[in-house]
C-alpha positions as CSV (number, residue, x, y, z in Angstrom):
1,M,45.4,18.8,55.2
2,E,43.3,17.1,57.7
3,Q,39.8,15.8,56.9
4,S,37.0,16.2,59.3
5,R,35.7,12.8,59.2
6,H,31.4,12.3,60.1
7,T,29.2,9.8,60.8
8,T,25.4,9.8,59.0
9,T,22.6,8.0,58.8
10,G,19.5,8.7,57.4
11,P,16.3,8.1,54.2
12,G,18.8,7.2,51.2
13,L,21.5,6.9,53.4
14,S,23.1,3.9,54.9
15,A,26.0,4.0,57.6
16,G,29.0,5.5,56.6
17,T,30.9,8.2,56.6
18,L,31.2,11.5,55.1
19,T,34.3,14.0,54.7
20,S,34.6,17.7,54.7
21,S,35.7,17.7,50.6
22,A,32.6,15.3,49.7
23,R,29.5,17.4,51.4
24,A,31.4,20.7,49.6
25,G,29.7,20.1,47.0
26,F,26.6,20.9,48.3
27,R,25.5,24.5,48.8
28,P,23.2,25.7,51.8
29,V,19.7,27.0,50.4
30,S,17.9,29.6,51.8
31,M,15.1,29.6,54.4
32,P,13.5,32.2,51.9
33,K,14.1,30.4,48.4
34,I,12.5,26.8,49.8
35,A,9.7,28.6,50.6
36,L,8.9,30.0,47.8
37,A,9.2,27.1,46.1
38,S,6.5,25.2,48.6
39,F,4.5,27.4,47.9
40,I,4.6,27.6,44.4
41,G,4.5,24.4,44.5
42,A,1.2,23.8,46.9
43,M,-0.8,26.7,44.7
44,L,0.0,24.4,40.6
45,E,-1.0,21.9,43.0
46,W,-4.4,23.6,43.6
47,Y,-4.7,25.8,41.4
48,D,-5.0,22.1,39.4
49,F,-7.5,20.7,41.8
50,F,-9.5,23.5,40.9
51,L,-9.7,22.9,37.5
52,F,-10.4,19.5,37.9
53,G,-12.8,20.0,39.9
54,T,-14.8,22.9,37.0
55,A,-14.4,20.6,34.8
56,S,-15.9,17.9,36.7
57,A,-18.9,20.4,37.4
58,L,-19.3,21.7,33.7
59,I,-17.8,19.6,31.1
60,F,-16.9,15.6,32.1
61,A,-20.6,14.8,32.9
62,P,-21.8,15.0,29.9
63,L,-18.5,14.1,28.3
64,F,-18.0,11.0,29.9
65,F,-21.6,9.8,30.9
66,P,-23.9,10.7,28.6
67,S,-26.5,7.9,29.3
68,T,-26.7,8.8,32.3
69,N,-29.5,12.3,33.6
70,K,-27.8,15.4,34.6
71,E,-27.6,15.2,37.9
72,I,-26.4,11.3,38.1
73,G,-23.2,12.7,35.6
74,T,-22.5,15.7,38.0
75,A,-22.6,13.3,40.9
76,L,-20.4,10.6,39.1
77,S,-17.9,13.3,37.9
78,F,-17.7,14.9,40.9
79,A,-16.7,11.4,43.1
80,T,-13.8,11.1,40.2
81,F,-12.8,14.0,41.0
82,G,-13.6,12.9,45.2
83,V,-10.8,10.1,44.2
84,G,-8.6,11.7,43.1
85,F,-8.5,14.0,45.9
86,V,-7.7,11.2,48.1
87,A,-5.5,9.5,46.4
88,R,-3.2,12.0,46.0
89,P,-1.9,12.0,49.8
90,L,-2.7,9.0,50.6
91,G,-0.3,7.6,47.4
92,G,2.4,10.2,48.5
93,V,2.2,8.7,52.0
94,L,2.6,5.6,50.8
95,R,5.2,6.3,47.9
96,S,7.0,8.1,50.7
97,H,7.7,5.5,53.3
98,G,8.5,2.4,51.3
């Protein structure tokens, strides 16, 4: 039985060959399944940011900044929320291209 050979290169793959028997362990995933998993992941991430934003407005100011007045404490807690909002995608970009 003859095995077909394919040269592959790409992220995480070095230049080499894969035989059809080596690829047999991979099962194709349907696009609706990928879309559903992406949607669920995005919903969980945005729900997390929604909860963190709500907690920034209501809870974090008196809890973490009790020595400041109410308005400054709220601004500081929203600034903390903003740093997390900016740093998360920036960290993803830096981590994925490193």
